[in-house]
C-alpha positions in Angstrom: 0.2 0.2 0.0 1.5 3.2 -1.1 1.3 6.4 0.8 1.7 8.6 -2.4 -1.2 9.8 -4.3 -1.7 12.4 -7.5 -3.0 15.1 -5.6 -5.8 15.8 -2.8 -9.6 15.4 -3.5 -10.2 18.5 -1.6 -8.1 21.2 -0.2 -8.8 19.8 3.4 -7.6 16.3 2.7 -5.1 15.3 5.7 -4.3 11.4 5.6 -5.9 9.7 8.8 -5.3 6.5 10.1 -9.0 5.9 10.8 -11.2 3.8 8.7 -12.8 5.5 6.0 -16.4 4.3 4.6 -17.1 4.9 1.1 -20.7 6.3 0.3 -21.4 6.9 -3.4 -22.0 10.6 -4.3 -25.8 11.9 -4.2 -27.2 13.1 -7.0 -27.0 17.0 -5.8 -23.2 15.9 -5.4 -22.9 15.0 -8.9 -24.5 17.4 -10.6 -22.7 21.0 -10.9 -24.2 23.7 -8.4 -23.4 26.4 -10.7 -25.4 24.7 -13.7 -28.7 23.3 -12.9 -30.7 22.2 -15.5 -33.2 25.2 -16.4 -29.8 27.6 -16.2 -28.2 25.5 -19.1 -31.6 25.0 -21.3 -31.7 28.8 -20.9 -27.9 29.7 -21.8 -28.5 27.1 -25.1 -31.5 29.3 -26.0 -30.0 32.6 -25.4 -27.2 31.5 -27.8 -29.7 30.1 -30.4 -32.0 33.3 -30.0 -28.8 35.3 -30.8 -28.1 33.5 -33.9 -31.5 33.8 -34.9 -31.7 37.7 -34.3 -28.4 37.9 -36.3 -30.2 36.0 -38.9 -33.4 38.0 -39.1 -31.4 41.0 -38.9 -29.6 39.8 -42.4 -33.0 38.9 -44.0 -34.3 42.1 -43.0 -31.5 43.9 -44.7 -31.6 42.1 -47.7 -35.6 42.5 -48.1 -35.2 46.2 -47.8 -32.3 46.2 -50.3 -34.6 43.8 -52.9 -37.4 46.8 -52.3 -35.0 49.5 -52.9 -34.3 47.6 -56.2 -37.7 47.0 -57.2 -38.7 50.6 -56.4 -36.0 52.4 -58.3 -36.2 50.1 -61.6 -33.8 46.4 -61.9 -31.1 47.5 -64.0 -27.8 45.8 -64.2 -26.5 48.3 -62.1 -29.0 47.8 -59.3 -28.5 44.0 -59.7 -24.6 44.5 -58.9 -25.2 46.9 -56.1 -27.5 44.3 -54.3 -24.9 42.0 -54.9 -22.4 43.9 -53.4 -24.9 44.6 -50.6 -25.6 40.7 -50.0 -22.2 39.3 -49.9 -21.3 41.2 -47.0 -24.3 40.4 -45.2 -24.2 37.0 -45.9 -20.4 36.6 -44.9 -21.0 38.1 -41.6 -24.2 36.0 -40.4 -21.9 33.0 -41.6 -18.8 34.2 -39.7 -21.2 34.8 -36.7 -22.2 31.4 -37.0 -18.8 30.1 -37.1 -17.6 31.7 -34.2 -20.6 30.9 -32.1 -20.2 27.2 -32.9 -16.3 27.3 -32.1 -17.0 29.1 -28.5 -19.8 26.5 -28.0 -17.4 23.9 -28.8 -15.1 25.4 -26.3 -17.5 25.7 -23.5 -18.6 22.0 -24.3 -15.2 21.1 -24.0 -14.4 23.2 -20.7 -17.3 21.3 -19.2 -16.1 18.0 -19.9 -12.8 18.5 -18.8 -14.2 19.7 -15.4 -16.7 16.6 -15.0 -13.6 14.5 -16.2 -11.6 16.1 -13.4 -14.5 15.4 -10.7 -14.5 11.9 -11.8 -10.9 11.4 -11.4 -10.8 12.8 -7.8 -13.7 10.5 -6.7 -11.7 7.6 -8.1 -8.6 8.9 -6.4 -10.7 9.2 -3.2 -12.2 5.9 -3.8 -8.6 4.3 -3.9 -7.3 6.2 -1.1 -10.4 4.5 0.9 -9.6 0.8 -0.4 -6.0 1.4 0.5 -6.9 2.5 4.0 -9.2 -0.6 4.3 -6.8 -2.9 2.8 -4.2 -1.5 5.3 -6.7 -2.2 8.3 -7.6 -6.1 7.2 -3.7 -6.5 6.6 -3.2 -5.2 10.5 -6.0 -7.2 11.3 -4.9 -10.5 10.1 -1.3 -9.9 11.2 -2.8 -9.6 14.8 -4.8 -12.6 14.3 -2.0 -14.8 12.9 0.0 -13.6 16.2 -2.4 -14.6 18.3 -3.1 -17.8 17.3 0.8 -18.3 16.8 1.3 -17.1 20.5 -1.8 -19.6 21.3 0.6 -22.6 20.0 -2.3 -23.1 16.9 -1.7 -23.7 13.5 -2.1 -20.5 11.2 -1.5 -22.3 7.4 -5.2 -22.4 6.9 -5.7 -18.7 8.3 -2.7 -17.8 5.7 -4.2 -19.8 3.0 -7.8 -18.4 3.3 -6.2 -14.6 3.3 -4.2 -15.7 0.1 -1.1 -14.4 1.5 2.5 -15.3 0.1 4.5 -18.2 2.2 6.6 -15.3 3.5 4.1 -12.8 4.4 4.0 -13.1 8.1 
């Protein structure tokens, strides 16, 4: 059993000699307190609504451009002017969508990393508790073998049942 661990699970972790019991985390501990489900849903809708507003503004701008084109006679120059207006608007909408998508992916990756970190910390805590339990069981087995030996009893059956190597005691 090793006393060296990767990192503490909390700021207050101090190695103890007491037996610690393992209890699975409750649902409230598994979900982050800073991100309730309705807040996540609102955040997603906020991003989607913002993108829809940008697209709607672009459509309105293009509609106004078409209305002006029809109002002032559709000539070759007017059509070229409309293309000059429409191309940057379409480019801005596409760029906004690309940037929004990239930011969403970064946010999702950050949340996944935080969840992974939480799972790693829980696994380390479980390993620490298992190590403490195993050390206590080993200590109890050594005491039992010592008492049996002191009483003049055979300990071979106990050693075999424990699965220890021949030179363990």
